[in-house]
LODRENVO-794272 format. One record per residue (C-alpha): x, y, z; residue in three letters. Coordinates in pm, whole numbers, padded with zeros to 5 digits, always signed. Each point is the difference from the previous one (the first is absolute). Layout:
N
XYZALA ...
END
This chain:
568
+13467+07029+15524MET -00033-00115+00359LYS +00289-00109+00217HIS -00010-00116+00362HIS +00288+00127+00228HIS +00057+00015+00374SER -00134+00300+00191PRO +00363+00089+00110SER +00134+00025-00361SER -00298+00215-00104PHE +00043+00230+00303ASP +00369+00067-00070SER -00110+00161-00346HIS -00316+00173+00133LEU +00176+00351+00044VAL +00173-00001-00344PRO -00316-00113-00151LEU -00213+00268+00139LEU +00259+00261-00092GLU +00013-00145-00356PHE -00380+00006-00027SER -00011+00367+00117LYS +00268+00093-00255VAL -00154-00163-00300VAL -00351+00096+00073ASN +00100+00361+00053SER +00074+00047-00372SER -00181-00043-00330LEU +00320+00010-00208ASP +00031-00347-00154LEU +00387+00040-00040SER +00042+00079+00362PHE -00231-00289+00112ILE +00180-00248-00227LEU +00340+00130+00104GLY -00062-00016+00368THR -00149-00358-00049LEU +00305-00122-00181LEU +00262+00177+00223LEU -00171-00142+00315THR +00017-00368-00146LEU +00337+00042-00133MET +00125+00127+00347GLY -00178-00288+00178LYS +00115-00269-00235LEU +00346+00139-00044LEU -00018+00018-00379ILE +00133+00253-00255THR -00222-00028-00304ARG -00389+00008-00030GLY -00266+00095-00215VAL -00388+00057+00031VAL -00225-00135-00279LEU -00360+00144-00042LEU -00270-00180-00204LYS -00136+00173-00309ILE -00202-00301-00120LYS -00016-00367+00073PRO +00354-00170+00004LYS +00152+00338-00116THR +00190+00230+00226TYR +00211+00292-00022VAL +00334+00067+00190VAL -00120+00316+00188LYS +00277+00041+00268TYR +00353-00143+00046GLY +00316+00018+00204LYS +00348-00122-00098GLY -00108-00062-00356ILE +00059+00199-00324PRO -00242+00266-00094LYS -00085-00144-00325GLU -00178-00289+00181VAL -00252+00235+00135LEU -00335+00013-00188GLU +00092-00333-00151THR -00302-00207-00061THR +00016-00354+00144ILE -00244-00285-00116THR -00016-00286+00265LEU -00109-00352-00100SER -00278+00049+00282ARG -00102+00215+00286ASP +00113-00163+00322SER -00149+00093+00338ALA +00270-00196+00182LYS +00292+00177-00167GLY +00270-00184-00180PHE +00376-00064-00049THR +00163+00016-00343VAL +00329-00137-00136THR +00213+00035-00315ALA -00159-00304-00145THR -00350+00075+00111ASN -00057+00381-00017THR -00387-00025-00004LYS +00010+00304-00237GLY +00240+00211+00206CYS +00296-00034-00210ASP +00111+00371+00012VAL -00017-00010+00393LEU +00159-00338+00024VAL +00295+00147-00190GLN +00025+00267+00256LYS -00011-00256+00282GLY -00361+00054+00119ILE -00115-00368+00084ASN -00255+00006+00282ARG -00357+00161-00034PHE -00239+00085+00275PHE -00365+00080-00101PRO -00181+00322+00086ILE -00354-00100+00051ILE -00321+00227+00050ALA -00352-00131+00025HIS +00127-00360-00071ASP +00154+00105-00337ALA +00359+00044-00090VAL +00081+00372-00092ILE +00380-00041-00019GLY +00311-00171+00118TYR +00317+00102+00196VAL +00298-00165-00155GLY +00332-00025+00180VAL +00348-00128-00069ALA +00005-00259+00276GLU +00351-00074+00115HIS +00099-00362+00007PRO +00178+00045+00348LYS -00298+00200+00141ARG -00326-00165-00150PRO -00339+00120+00117VAL -00102-00226+00275VAL -00331-00086+00142LYS +00060+00219+00300GLU +00022+00298-00242ASP -00334-00055-00170MET -00223+00137+00270GLN +00166+00334-00029PHE +00005-00018-00390VAL -00376-00110-00011ASP -00098+00296+00232THR +00199+00252-00175ILE -00148-00113-00331LEU -00348+00007+00144ASN +00041+00348+00134ILE +00162+00124-00325SER -00285-00165-00215ALA -00254+00238+00149ALA +00233+00304-00054ALA +00084-00098-00349ILE -00374-00045-00075GLU -00075+00334+00144LYS +00282+00166-00194SER -00094-00169-00327LEU -00370+00117+00044ALA +00124+00336+00090PHE +00233+00006-00319ASP -00288-00106-00216GLU -00244+00259+00136LEU +00283+00266-00051ARG +00046-00120-00355ASN -00375+00012-00057VAL -00013+00350+00138ASN +00300+00096-00214ARG -00162-00141-00304THR -00335+00181+00087LEU +00189+00313+00047ASP +00166-00053-00332GLY -00348-00069-00162LYS -00142+00308+00159VAL +00295+00206-00137GLN -00045-00148-00343GLN -00367+00078+00019LEU +00059+00364+00087LYS +00263+00020-00292THR -00247-00156-00241LEU -00266+00244+00124PHE +00228+00298-00049GLU +00122-00123-00333LEU -00358-00072-00107GLY -00077+00367+00063LYS +00297+00100-00207GLU -00074-00236-00282PHE -00355+00098-00019SER +00087+00364-00032GLY +00207-00054-00317ILE -00150-00076-00350LEU +00308+00058-00202ASP +00143-00346-00099ARG +00367+00114-00002GLU -00029+00159+00351GLN -00160-00314+00146LEU +00272-00220-00137LEU +00260+00232+00135LYS -00164+00005+00354LEU -00041-00376-00008PHE +00373-00040-00101SER +00113+00221+00277LEU -00247-00164+00238THR +00122-00337-00101PHE +00365+00076+00066MET -00077+00150+00351GLY -00257-00259+00108GLN +00133-00325-00152VAL +00375+00084-00047GLY +00038-00072-00376THR +00010+00209-00314ASN -00027-00301-00233ARG -00355-00071-00092PHE -00247-00003-00289ALA -00380+00029-00048ILE -00089-00238-00271CYS -00364+00001-00139LEU -00185-00305-00131LYS -00106+00211-00301GLU +00226+00284-00127GLY +00338-00099+00107GLY +00212+00164+00276SER -00113+00323+00162VAL +00315+00087+00185TYR +00318-00203-00002SER +00345+00021+00160ARG +00060-00371-00117ILE +00069-00121-00354ASN -00323+00061-00193PRO +00084-00304-00231GLU -00034-00230+00296PHE -00338+00148+00083LEU -00142-00011-00360GLU +00122-00360-00046LYS -00151-00143+00312ASP -00292+00225+00061ARG -00283-00240-00088ASN +00169-00283+00211VAL +00063+00233+00279LEU -00353+00129+00025CYS -00148-00351-00011SER +00232-00132+00272LEU -00006+00272+00247VAL -00337+00013+00178THR +00153+00055+00344THR +00341+00151+00129PRO +00256-00249-00131LEU +00379-00035+00084PHE +00218-00072-00307VAL +00135-00306+00196SER -00351-00127+00029ASP -00084+00000-00372ILE -00095-00363-00086PRO +00279-00210-00180ASN -00205-00060-00325ARG +00117+00048-00339LYS -00231+00281-00097LYS +00134+00206+00298TYR +00377-00080-00035SER +00074+00277-00239GLU -00199+00254+00222LEU +00200-00124+00316LYS +00327+00028-00191THR -00086+00360-00115HIS -00106+00097+00336ALA +00313-00117+00174ILE +00218+00154-00265LYS -00184+00342+00047GLU +00034-00032+00381LYS -00367-00025+00045ILE -00098-00117+00368ALA -00377-00032-00028ALA -00307+00065-00209PHE -00320+00181+00135ILE -00327-00016-00192PRO -00178+00335-00086LEU -00374-00061+00053GLN -00325+00181-00080LEU -00312-00169+00125GLN +00182-00327+00067ASN +00128-00013-00362GLU +00376+00011-00061VAL +00057+00293-00235LYS +00378-00010+00027GLY +00312-00089+00206VAL +00251+00198+00202LEU +00346-00135-00043CYS +00178+00062+00336LEU +00386+00032-00015GLY +00242-00113+00266GLU +00061+00253+00286ARG +00273+00261-00039LEU +00166-00092+00324ARG -00044-00375-00024GLY -00227-00202+00222GLY -00296-00209-00107LYS -00355+00092+00009TYR -00230-00179+00244THR -00361-00110-00071PRO -00117+00301+00206ASN +00203+00234-00228ASP -00161-00137-00311LEU -00349+00030+00156GLU +00091+00386+00064TYR +00145+00033-00355VAL -00316-00157-00135PHE -00222+00260+00180SER +00239+00291-00096LEU +00027-00109-00368ALA -00378-00058-00036ASN -00068+00341+00167LEU +00227+00169-00263ALA -00153-00219-00280PHE -00355+00105+00080VAL +00108+00355-00011SER +00170-00056-00343LEU -00318-00163-00122GLU -00206+00309+00148ASN +00247+00219-00175SER -00039-00186-00328ARG -00380+00017+00024LEU +00003+00368+00075PHE +00218+00074-00298ASN -00219-00227-00225GLU -00301+00194+00132THR +00167+00336-00093ILE +00091-00131-00340GLU -00348-00132-00048LYS -00136+00341+00087GLN +00242+00160-00235LYS -00102-00228-00281LEU -00372+00058+00079GLU +00056+00377-00016ASN +00190-00049-00323GLU -00283-00215-00139LEU -00252+00275+00106LEU +00209+00262-00177ILE +00022-00212-00295ALA -00374-00060-00013ARG -00062+00369+00036GLU +00237+00062-00289ILE -00173-00258-00204GLN -00348+00122+00079GLN +00102+00351-00066GLY +00115-00073-00344LEU -00312-00189-00108LEU -00294+00202-00148PRO -00268+00091+00253ARG -00264+00029-00275THR +00012-00102-00377LEU -00099+00239-00263PRO -00312-00046-00198GLU +00076-00119-00363ILE -00269+00072-00258HIS -00131-00340-00149GLY +00176-00198+00279PHE -00048-00134+00349GLU +00319-00050+00208ILE +00093-00116+00351ALA +00309-00069+00184GLY +00104-00160+00339ILE +00308-00063+00210ASN -00012-00241+00293ILE +00327+00015+00196SER +00146-00307+00169SER +00148+00019+00346LYS +00344+00014-00183GLN -00034+00308-00205VAL +00118-00049-00355GLY +00024+00248-00280GLY -00305-00034-00203ASP -00112+00299-00180TYR -00296+00102-00231TYR -00116+00330-00135ASP -00229+00157-00256VAL +00139+00332-00124ILE -00183+00249-00257PRO +00241+00112-00269ALA -00021+00340-00170SER -00071-00156-00332ASN -00322-00145+00129GLY +00113-00351+00054THR +00029-00170+00337TYR +00311-00171+00121ILE -00095-00329+00199ILE +00293-00143+00195THR +00080-00314+00219ILE +00337-00108+00140ALA +00155-00234+00258ASP +00324+00101+00157VAL +00224-00293+00127SER +00055-00037+00382GLY -00200+00111+00284LYS -00012+00277+00263GLY +00134+00357-00022THR +00266-00051-00288PRO -00276-00143-00227ALA -00232+00288+00087SER +00274+00255-00067LEU +00066-00162-00332LEU -00372+00005-00082MET +00004+00370+00088ALA +00279+00045-00267ASN -00206-00164-00271VAL -00310+00193+00092GLN +00196+00327-00015ALA +00169-00086-00326THR -00337-00102-00155VAL -00165+00310+00111HIS +00304+00199-00136ALA -00023-00144-00348LEU -00368-00001-00060VAL -00017+00373-00082PRO +00246-00052-00290PHE -00239-00239-00189ASN +00304-00214-00105LEU -00051-00325-00187ASP -00032-00280+00257LEU +00302-00198-00108PRO +00220+00320+00026VAL -00141+00097+00341ALA +00042-00365+00125THR +00351+00008-00091ALA +00064+00311+00192ARG -00163-00130+00301ILE +00216-00321-00024ASN +00314+00202-00037ASP -00082+00215+00317VAL -00083-00303+00209ILE +00320-00177-00125HIS +00223+00298+00086ARG -00148+00049+00357ASN -00043-00355+00124THR +00208-00307+00034SER -00036-00289-00230SER -00201-00214+00249ASP -00264+00250-00003LYS -00257-00010-00302PHE -00353+00085-00089ILE -00251-00193-00211THR -00188+00288-00181PHE -00297+00031-00229PHE -00157+00331-00120TRP -00223+00115-00288GLY -00152+00298-00169SER -00387-00024-00032LEU -00145+00231-00261ASP -00390+00025+00102PRO -00090+00131-00347VAL +00140-00277-00208SER -00014-00257+00276LYS +00355-00101-00083ILE +00241-00111+00276PHE +00360+00012-00076ARG +00224-00169+00252TYR +00360-00117+00097VAL +00048-00294+00234ASN +00332-00002+00179ALA +00013-00357+00146GLY -00336+00025+00174HIS -00280-00253+00030ASN -00168+00047-00343PRO -00347+00159+00066PRO -00313-00170-00138PHE -00225+00145-00261VAL -00329-00169+00024VAL -00225+00056-00297ARG -00366+00043+00012ALA -00036-00347-00154ASN +00221-00164+00280GLY +00322-00030-00204ALA +00311+00087+00182VAL +00311+00172-00129GLU +00332+00072+00190ARG +00181+00327-00010LEU +00375-00116-00047THR +00183+00241-00221GLU +00287+00191+00151GLY +00336-00073+00130GLY +00214-00085+00299MET -00064+00065+00371ILE +00095+00351+00115LEU +00324+00052+00182GLY +00197-00304-00082ILE +00218+00168-00256MET +00024+00314-00225LYS -00240-00027-00298THR +00179-00167-00287MET -00287-00085-00217MET -00312+00215-00042PRO -00321-00081+00165TYR -00277-00137-00234GLN -00350+00163+00006GLU -00315-00201-00015GLY -00346+00118-00101MET -00344-00133+00062VAL -00335+00151-00107GLU -00288-00021+00234LEU -00365-00030-00063HIS -00312+00029+00212GLY -00004-00268+00285GLY +00386-00080-00035ASP +00183-00003+00330VAL +00373+00050+00074VAL +00128-00153+00324ILE +00334+00104+00138LEU +00146-00177+00303PHE +00319-00068+00207THR +00133-00348+00103ASP -00156+00049+00334GLY -00330-00110-00183VAL +00137-00308-00209SER +00233-00112+00267GLU -00239+00019+00294ALA +00031-00310+00199MET -00248-00218+00169ASP +00067-00177+00347VAL +00187-00289-00185ASN +00246+00257-00176GLY -00161-00054-00345ASN +00003+00329-00223ASP -00335+00121-00154TYR +00167+00018-00337THR -00066+00218-00311GLU -00172-00284-00176GLU -00269-00009+00289ARG -00036+00372-00020LEU -00053-00008-00374GLU -00283-00256+00022ARG -00153+00204+00298PHE -00005+00340-00190VAL -00171-00168-00299GLN -00306-00038+00204THR -00018+00366+00100LEU -00075+00169-00330GLY -00335+00132+00084GLY +00107+00185+00319LEU +00126+00370+00053SER +00368+00070+00023ALA -00038+00047+00380GLN -00194-00322+00049LYS +00254-00193-00216ILE +00278+00140+00243LEU -00204-00101+00305THR -00077-00349-00143ALA +00369-00063-00050ILE +00083+00128+00336LYS -00263-00223+00169ASN +00125-00288-00200GLU +00363+00038+00108ILE -00100+00042+00366GLN -00232-00308-00018LEU +00299-00205-00146TYR +00254+00124+00258THR -00234-00044+00307ALA +00192-00107+00305GLY +00331+00084-00155ALA +00191+00333+00065PRO +00034+00244-00282GLN +00336-00048-00140SER +00011+00310-00250ASP -00171+00315-00098ASP -00303-00056-00207ILE -00053+00270-00274THR -00265+00017-00265LEU -00097+00261-00273VAL -00325-00084-00203VAL -00126+00222-00277PHE -00298-00090-00237LYS -00110+00155-00327ALA -00382+00092+00028THR 
END
C-alpha cells in the first residue's frame, strides 16, 4: 500500500521507525517479531487488544499472536471472504468471516504485504473515541512494511529449521533401521524375531497393540482380538496397499464392518507388508500408549520398520522350510537305502524257470517289496508287497514284512497259516491306518506247481503259452487292518512250458500320463499277451519300457515293482 504524507510527519516518526527496524530484524523468533509489531502498533494507536493473522493458504489465516484476547483464540483458523490488499473493517452484521474476532472486539484489519502479496493481517480493536486516522497510516504502513520482511525471513528460517529437524529425524530413523536390520538379520528363530519386533515397536512407535496378519495363513502375531483379524483378513489385504489411517477408510458398505471393528479394537492405522511390491499381509497398528496421533511421517517410518521385520520373518520361514526340506530329503534318502537294502541283489537260479525282478523308486519313497527266497524243502518263495504311505514309515513297515517273511520261510508252514501270522504281527505292531497289500507263492520247480495266497494285492497275470490269461485272486484280506478272523485261502496253478507269471504293484497299473490318466490293468493285460515268445528278462524290460513311454513327460507318482517268471 502506498500513502502520501508530509515530510514533517514522516520525520517525526523516523527515529522510532529506525529503532523498530533494528529490533525486529535482529531476531528470527517469529513470536518476538509479531509481539514487537503488535505492541508497537497498540502503543501508537492507544488500543488494548490486537491480533496478528498469518496466511496458511489463499483466504485462510491462523491467529498466530494476540494481546488482550483469550488464549483459546490463538491458533484459530480464520477463513476470509477474500484477500484484501487494502485492509478492511468489520462489523457485527458484516464479519467477513472473522466472527470469532469480532466477538472479542477486533474490528479493523491492516494488511501485511510482501512482494505485492498479502501474507497476513494485524487486527486491532479500534476505539470509537480514538479511531485510526489518516495521519496514523504513514506510521502503520511503514511498520507493516518493515515487519513483512522480518516475518518472511523468520518464516523461511522456521521452515528451514523444520526441514532440518525432519532431516535429522529421518537420519536418526535410518540409523535405527540400519541397526535393527543388522539385529533382525542375525536372528532366524521366529519367536525371537517376534519378541524383538514387539520390544522395538513399543520403544520406537510407542504402542504395544499391534498384529501381523498374513494374506494366507491367518495372523502370525497378535495383541488384538484374533477373531477381528480372521473375519476381515481378505477385505483388509485387498484394501491396504499403502499406509492407511482408519479414519481414511472409504465410507463404503464393504468396508463398514472393518472400520467398525478397527475403531472398537482401537486400531489407528493399517500398514501393508510387501514382498516384491506384492501385499502379503497387513500390520494393524494400535493407538499410542500415551495418547497422541500418528503423523504421515510416523506411518512412513512404521512402514519401513514393519517391512524390515516382515522380510526377516519371511527369511526365517524360508530358512526353516529349507531345514525341513533337507531333513525330509535325508529321511527319504534313508528310506530309499532301507528299501534298496531289503530288495534282493541277485535272484536265485530256478531249474526249469527264468526269473527277473525290478524296483524303480519314485522320488517319494514308498514301501514296495519283492523277494525270491529258496526254501529248505526245495521250493522257492516268490513275494511282492506294497506298503501304504510314503517315506521312512513305509520303508520301516516294509522292513518288518521282509523280516517276518524271512523268519517264517524256514518253518515250511502252509501259506494260509503263515499269511495269518504275518497279518497278526503287522496288526499288533502298527496303527489301523497302516496296511499292506501282499502276494506270495511257493513255486515247486519239479512239479511246476505254484501255490499262492493273495492278501488284497493286484492279482498277478498267468499268461499261457497260447495267449490265454488267468488272474491269481485266491487269498483274503489286506494285511494289518484287523486280526485274522477268517483263514486265508490258498490258490494253485500248474505251469507248463512257455507259461509266464507276472507280479506287479499298483505303480504299474496306476502309472499316469501327462493328462492324469491311469495306465490300467486292462491295458497291461492286453500288452503282456503280445510278449509270449520273449524271455522273462525281456518281458520285464518290455513292460518297463511300455510304462515309461506311456508316462513320458509326467512325474513318476509311485514305485514301479515287477517280478516275472517263465516256465521253460
